[in-house]
N, C-alpha and C positions, 0 to 999 in steps of 0.2 A: 705543577705547583698548585696547591690548594688556595682558594680565594681567601681574602682577608675577611675575618668575621669580627663584628663588633657587638658587644653587649649593650643593653639599654643604658647602663650607667656610663659607658664610654661615649655613647652618642650624645649624652647630656653634658659632656665636658665643655664643648664650645659655648653652650648656653650659660653654663656656670661661670666661665671666664668672662663672658660679656657682662653678666650681672655683677660680678665682682668689680670689674673695671669701671663700669658706667653707672652703677646704682649704689653699691655698697660703699665704695671709696668716696664718691662725692657726698653721700649722706653722712659719712663719718667726718668729713671736712666741715660740713655745715654744723654738725653737733660741736665739733672742736672750736670753731669760730664763735658759736653762740654762747659757749661757756667760758670764753676767754675775753680779755680786754687789753688794749694797748696800754703799756705803762712806760714810765721813763727808763732809759737805759741804766742798768745797774740794779734795778729792783725787780727785774723780770724773773719768772719761773723758768721759762724757756723761750725760744724764738720760733716764729713761723714765717718762712720766706724772708728772713732777716729782720723781722719786726719783733721787738721785745714785747712779750705778753705775759699775763698772769691769769690764773683761774679766777673767775668771778661769775656771780649770778645777777649782778646788778643790771645787766643788759635787759633782762625781762622787766625789772622794776622800772627802769628808765623808760621803756616803751609804754607800759601801762600807766605810768604816772603823767603822761602828756595828754591833755584833753584833745589835742588835734588828732592824735593817733586813735583815741577812742571814737572820735567822731567819724574818722575814716572807716573804722571797723563797722560802725552802725550803718553808714552809707553803703558799704560793700555788701554786707549781709542783707540789708534791706533791699538793695537792688537785686541781689541773687534770689531772694525769696519771691519777690514780685515777678521776676523773669521766669522762675520755675513754675509758679502758679499759672501765669498767662500761657506759657508754653504747653502745660498740661491741658488747660481748657481748650486750646486750639488743636493740640495733637491727638487727644483721645478720640474725639469724633472722627477725625481724619483716619486714624489707625483702625478704628472700628469699621468704618465704611470700606476701607481698602481690604481689610481681612474678610469681610462678609460679601464683598462685591463679586459677582460672577463674571464681571468684565475685566477683572484684574488678572488676566492670564499671564503667568510667568512673572508676576510682580512688576509689570510694565508701569502701572500707575505709581507704585512705590518708588521706582527708579526716578520718575519725574519729580517727586517730592524731595529726594535726596540728591538730585543732580547738582544743586549748588555746592555740595561738598567736594565736587570735582574741580571747582574753581578755587584759586588761591585765596586764602583767608583775608589777606590785605586787600586784594582786588575787590572782594565782596564788600568789605567795609567801605572802601573808597566809592564804590558804586552806590551804596546806600547813602553816603554823604552827599553825592551829587543829586540824588533823588530828593533828599530832605532840603537841600539848597533850592532846588527847582520849585518845590511847593511852599517855600518861604519859612520853614521851621528852623533851618540851620542859621538863618540870619539873625535870630533873636536868642540872646543868652538865657532867656526865661524858659526855653525849651531844651536846655542842655541835658537835664536828667531824662526827660521824655525821649529825646533823640537817642541817648545811650541805651535806654530800655528797649526801644524799637530795634536797635542794632543787635543787642544781646538776644532778643527773641528770634530775630531773623537768622542769626548765625547758629544758634543752638537748637532751633526747632527740629531739624532732622535727627538730632541725637535723642530727642524725645519720641519721635514717631517710630523709629526703628525698633526699640525694645518693646514698645506697646504693641506694635504690629506683630512682632514675633510671638508674644504671649497670647494675644487674642486669637491669632490664626490657629494655635495649637489647642485651644479649648475645645473639648469634646462637645459636638453639637447635640449629643443625646441629653446633656444636662438641661439645655434650654427646651428641648422637646418634652422632657419629663416634667419640667416646670409648667409648660403650657398645658400638658395633659391633666395636670392636677388643678387647673383652673386659674393659674396665676396670669395676671395681665402682663403685657410686654415690659412695662416700666418696672413692675415688681420682679420679673425675671432678671432684668438688667441689674437692679439694685441688690438682689439677694443671691444671684448666681454669677453673672458675667463680671461685675465689678470686683467682688472678692477674689475670683479666680485670676483676674488680671492684675491683682495687687503686686506680684513680683515684678511685673513690667513697669509699674508706676514707681516702685522703689528704685529699680535700676535707672529709670529715666531721671529721677530726682538726684541720684548719686552722680550721674553723668553731667548734670547741669548746675546744680546748686553751688558746689564749691569751685569748679572751674571759672564760673562767671566772676568770682571775687578777684581773680588774677588777670582777667582779660583787659589789661589797661590800654591795649591798642584801640579797642572799641571806644572806651571812655575818652581817650585822648583825641581820637579822630572825630567822633560824633558829639562829644560833650564840649568841644571847643576849649578844652583845658579847664573847664569849670567843675568837672566831676572827678574826684580823686578816689581811687579804690586801693585795696591792700597791695595788689600787684604793682601799682605805680610806686608805692612806698619802697617796695623791695628793689625795684629798678633804680630808683633815685639813690638809695643807700649804696648799691653796688657800683653803678656807673657814674653818678654825679658826685656823691660825697666820698666815694671810695672807702666806705666804712663797711668792711665785710663782716664785722662783728654784729653791728646793728641789723644789717641785711639778713644775715644768717639767723638771727634771733627771730625776726618776723617770719622768715620762711619756716623755721622749726615750729612756731606756734601754729601756722597754717597746716603743717604736716601732721601735727598731733590731732588737729580737728578733722583732717581728712581720714586718718587712721580710725578715729573713733566713729565717724560716720559710716565708713566701710564696714567696720566691725558690727555696728548696730544693724545696718541694712542687710549684711550677710546673715546675721542671726534671724532677721525677720523673714528673709526670702527662704531660708532653710525650712522654716515652719510651713511655708506655702508651697514648697517644691513638689511635695507629693500630690497635692490637689491640682496643681497647674502643670503637671507633667514635666517638671524641671525645664520650663521654657524660658526662664529669666536669663540674663546675661552673665550673672556672677557664677 
């Protein structure tokens, strides 16, 4: 009996089913809840899980009309931007040294830097809380934002190092050698050659850190002592505390649109850099 043969399309069926069940359907539910609102019985357009609802766009106006929500957005994106900048300032020299070091055989040093990723996320945050408490920063509410910032940088730093290391490692050394042969000083070679060629890694790192930090409410709750509220906490409160799936889905959809736009823009940017960087970015 001849063996079973599968085409590439057939091998993709399990993956397509997975995407449909766990990505497409939940996304459609979020969109449905975001554009509907609970109404009194008898005036509904249809029902969702026995709840009378009607189509409405007022969920978005209700969210943006509250100053507290706008303030949370500013705090969230401000925290995310500061976290991303600090992470880049720390990670770029580290990634550069690791990529250029002759002692980093087999990526051993890189593994040491990403080793914290092998530890549970909650445990890492709890450990950072104990450290901050030991040095006295957690005892004062005035350090709530700083503590949250430290926790964000600590948890997301490996996600910045990895794409930068991957890109810098694959930059052709002949570019730097040619620059030196033409009389350029090391700093000029870095600014004019290495930094532009590593831009895809920077864009990938920003994409992996900037938006996820706006939803990491576990860090803000644990290290901020409840004094730092970010968008992720608003979503969690609406779903689990207020049981308002419509408001929670509205906030989630707003973040989803921002994520899609950022990925689209960063993807376009990295496509322009792919040819020069040897397609070393993560996208």
